[in-house]
Each structure stands twice: as C-alpha cells, then as structure tokens.
C-alpha positions as CSV (number, residue, x, y, z in Angstrom):
1,M,104.7,-8.5,5.3
2,T,101.6,-10.6,6.1
3,R,102.1,-9.4,9.9
4,V,101.9,-6.1,9.2
5,D,99.1,-6.3,6.6
6,G,97.4,-8.4,9.6
7,R,97.6,-5.3,11.3
8,V,96.6,-2.4,9.3
9,E,93.7,-4.5,8.3
10,R,92.8,-5.0,12.0
11,G,93.4,-1.1,12.5
12,N,91.0,-0.5,9.4
13,R,88.4,-2.8,10.9
14,T,88.7,-1.5,14.5
15,R,88.4,1.8,13.3
16,R,85.1,1.4,10.9
17,L,83.8,0.0,14.2
18,V,84.6,2.5,15.7
19,L,83.1,5.2,13.7
20,R,79.9,2.9,13.7
21,R,79.2,3.8,16.8
22,T,80.4,7.8,16.9
23,V,78.2,8.9,14.1
24,D,75.0,7.1,15.9
25,I,76.1,9.0,19.4
26,A,76.6,12.3,17.8
27,S,73.7,12.4,15.7
28,V,72.0,11.7,18.8
29,E,74.2,13.7,21.8
30,G,76.2,15.4,19.5
31,L,80.0,15.6,18.8
32,E,81.1,16.9,22.1
33,A,79.6,13.6,23.9
34,L,82.8,11.8,22.1
35,T,85.4,10.3,23.9
36,V,87.8,7.7,24.1
37,G,87.2,6.3,27.1
38,R,83.5,5.6,26.3
39,L,83.9,4.1,23.0
40,A,86.9,1.5,24.6
41,A,84.5,0.5,27.2
42,E,81.2,0.4,24.7
43,L,83.1,-1.5,22.3
44,E,85.2,-3.5,24.7
45,L,88.2,-2.2,23.1
46,S,91.8,-0.5,25.0
47,K,91.6,3.3,25.4
48,S,95.4,3.2,23.6
49,G,94.0,1.5,21.3
50,V,91.0,3.6,20.2
51,F,93.1,6.9,20.5
52,A,96.4,5.4,18.6
53,L,93.4,5.4,16.0
54,F,92.9,8.9,15.9
55,G,95.3,11.1,18.6
56,S,92.8,13.9,19.5
57,K,89.7,14.4,20.4
58,Q,89.0,16.7,17.6
59,E,90.5,14.3,15.3
60,L,87.8,11.7,16.1
61,Q,85.3,14.8,15.5
62,L,86.3,15.2,11.9
63,A,86.7,11.3,11.4
64,T,83.2,11.0,12.5
65,V,82.2,14.1,10.4
66,R,83.7,12.2,7.5
67,E,81.9,9.1,7.9
68,A,78.7,10.9,8.2
69,A,78.9,12.3,5.1
70,R,80.1,9.1,3.3
71,I,77.2,7.5,4.7
72,F,75.2,10.1,3.3
73,T,76.6,9.9,0.0
74,E,75.4,6.1,-0.3
75,R,72.4,6.2,1.0
76,V,71.1,9.6,-0.6
77,I,73.5,10.9,-3.2
78,R,74.3,8.2,-5.4
79,P,71.2,6.5,-5.5
80,A,69.7,9.5,-7.0
81,T,71.9,9.7,-9.7
82,E,70.5,6.6,-11.3
83,T,67.5,8.5,-12.2
84,P,67.9,10.6,-15.6
85,A,69.1,14.2,-15.0
86,G,65.1,16.5,-14.6
87,V,62.5,17.2,-12.3
88,G,63.0,13.2,-12.0
89,R,66.1,13.1,-10.4
90,V,65.5,16.4,-8.4
91,W,62.2,14.3,-6.7
92,R,64.2,11.0,-6.3
93,L,66.9,13.5,-4.3
94,C,64.2,14.7,-1.9
95,E,62.2,11.3,-1.5
96,L,65.8,9.8,-0.9
97,W,66.5,12.6,1.6
98,L,63.2,11.9,3.6
99,E,63.8,8.3,3.8
100,Y,67.3,8.9,5.3
101,S,65.6,10.5,8.3
102,R,62.6,8.5,8.3
103,G,64.2,5.5,8.5
104,R,66.5,6.7,11.2
105,V,69.9,6.1,9.3
106,F,71.1,8.4,12.2
107,P,69.1,7.5,15.4
108,G,69.0,10.8,16.1
109,G,67.7,11.9,12.7
110,C,69.8,13.8,10.1
111,F,73.2,13.7,11.1
112,F,74.5,17.4,9.9
113,Y,71.1,19.2,11.1
114,G,72.3,18.2,14.6
115,A,75.8,19.1,14.5
116,M,75.2,22.5,12.3
117,A,73.3,23.3,15.7
118,E,76.0,22.4,17.4
119,F,78.5,23.7,15.6
120,D,77.0,27.1,13.8
121,A,78.0,29.6,16.5
122,R,82.0,28.1,17.2
123,T,85.1,28.3,15.2
124,G,87.6,25.7,14.7
125,P,88.1,22.8,12.1
126,V,85.1,20.6,13.7
127,H,83.3,23.6,12.7
128,D,84.0,24.4,9.4
129,A,84.0,20.8,8.4
130,V,80.6,20.9,9.0
131,V,80.3,24.3,7.0
132,R,82.0,22.1,4.1
133,A,79.5,19.4,4.8
134,Q,76.4,21.5,4.4
135,R,77.5,24.0,1.9
136,D,78.4,20.3,-0.4
137,W,74.5,19.1,0.2
138,S,73.5,22.3,-0.9
139,A,75.9,23.3,-4.0
140,H,74.3,19.3,-4.9
141,V,70.8,20.4,-4.6
142,E,70.7,23.6,-7.0
143,R,72.6,21.7,-9.2
144,T,70.4,19.1,-9.5
145,I,67.8,21.6,-9.9
146,D,69.9,23.5,-12.9
147,E,70.3,20.0,-14.8
148,A,66.7,19.9,-15.0
149,R,66.5,23.4,-16.0
150,T,69.0,22.4,-18.5
151,A,67.1,19.6,-19.9
152,G,64.2,21.7,-20.2
153,E,61.9,20.0,-17.5
154,L,62.1,23.6,-15.6
155,R,61.3,26.9,-16.5
156,A,64.4,28.9,-17.7
157,D,63.4,31.5,-14.9
158,T,63.8,29.1,-12.2
159,D,66.2,30.4,-9.6
160,A,68.0,27.1,-8.5
161,A,70.0,28.8,-5.8
162,Q,66.4,29.8,-4.5
163,L,64.7,26.4,-5.3
164,A,67.8,25.0,-3.4
165,F,67.3,26.6,-0.7
166,E,63.4,26.0,-0.4
167,I,63.9,22.6,-0.6
168,V,66.8,22.1,1.8
169,A,64.4,24.0,4.6
170,L,61.2,21.6,3.6
171,L,63.7,18.6,4.2
172,E,65.3,20.1,7.2
173,T,62.2,21.3,9.4
174,A,60.5,17.7,8.6
175,N,63.5,16.1,10.3
176,A,63.7,18.5,13.2
177,L,59.7,18.0,14.0
178,S,59.9,14.7,13.5
179,V,62.5,13.6,15.6
180,L,61.0,16.4,18.3
181,H,57.6,14.7,18.4
182,D,58.3,11.4,17.3
183,E,55.9,11.2,14.6
184,E,56.2,11.2,11.0
185,T,53.2,13.9,9.3
186,A,56.2,16.5,8.8
187,Y,57.5,13.7,6.5
188,R,54.1,14.1,4.8
189,R,54.1,17.5,4.7
190,A,57.0,18.1,3.3
191,R,56.1,15.6,0.5
192,V,53.3,17.8,-0.5
193,A,55.0,21.2,-0.2
194,L,58.2,19.9,-2.9
195,A,55.9,18.4,-4.6
196,E,53.6,21.1,-5.5
197,R,56.8,23.5,-5.2
198,L,58.3,21.4,-8.5
199,R,54.8,21.4,-10.4
200,G,54.7,24.7,-10.0
201,A,58.2,25.0,-11.6
202,A,57.8,22.5,-14.1
203,V,57.9,23.6,-17.4
204,D,54.0,22.6,-19.2
205,G,53.7,19.4,-20.7
206,V,56.8,17.6,-18.9
207,P,55.6,14.0,-17.8
208,L,55.8,14.7,-13.8
209,P,56.9,11.9,-11.1
210,R,54.4,10.0,-9.3
211,F,53.9,12.8,-6.6
212,P,51.6,12.5,-3.1
C-alpha cells in the first residue's frame, strides 16, 4: 500500500509541476502551443510519463484551463471575500484583479483574456471550458455588485449586469494595453474610471473606500 501511495503522490507532484508550466506557456503562446514533447523536454520528464498524466492534448489543455481558474480564485476571488459585502468588496475585487494582471501572475497577463481570443470562434470542449470560466467570473462580479446593492450601498436602481459588464471591460482593456505596450499607465486609468463609476452608483452618505 505504501508503494502505491508513493506512486500516486509522485504522480500528483509531477502533474502540479507540469500544470504550473502549462499555464505560463499558454498565457504567452496560447493553449495550442502545449505539447507533450515540449513539456517533457523543458521539465526533464519522460514523454510517456507526461502523456500518462493527461492522455491527450485536449485533456492537457482542459487541465490547464482548470489550473488557471484555481490560481485565479486563490489570487483574486477568495481574498476579496475577506472584505465585507458592499462597495468596499466590489472595489477590492477590482484592485485584486488589476494586481493579478499587473503583477503577471501569468507572464502573458490575464490567462483568460488570451484564451478567449484564441478560442472565441472555435467549438469543442476547450472552447466550452473557456466560456464557463468567463461566465463564472462575470457572474461573480455581478453577484458582488448585487450584494452591495442589497446592503444599501449602491442605488436601488443600479443595473448590476450592466455595471459588471463595464467593470470587466475596463479590467480587460487595462490588461490588454499593458501587455501590448509593456507599461502600466492603463492600470492607473482603469482605476480612475472604476472609481468614478462606483462613486456614481453609490448611495449618498455611504463611506467609500480610498479611491484614486
């Protein structure tokens, strides 16, 4: 039994090692750049060993999307929940996302922005996984806004879906311009725009976070 558990643990460690590399490659070069041979060579593993972990290129791509979602949750979504529901949590979510992009958690910027551009016009399981990730993120932003409205910190007539769309658009634009031009001005402009939008939607008298 000990030998079996040891093999399983070694397999899990190898899988984590491979996925840490695949998310970095995919964020810069795309999910199509992932190959068993390349990963085996770069990580000094056997091709058969890497293939045994995933079974196909498609499963490798799907596992990479799942790993990117796990990392994103750990770096952006979970920390924001430590802030009480309200405008402060919405703002914290935005700041965490901007830091996730600015800090290059993935070297190519936002992993999902790149994946959407790569698979938006395709069909199949990988496209569907990227769609789910995007919808989950947008829905989370909308829920966070709705919680702030329910808490009485955003006006009752706030259109949560519209505001979520605008927030996501500003975040993704900042990411795209920063990666393209290799500079950080876009993040400052996004923070200013996000702050103005939230100020405009906030109920009078609600203490606001420290905006730009």
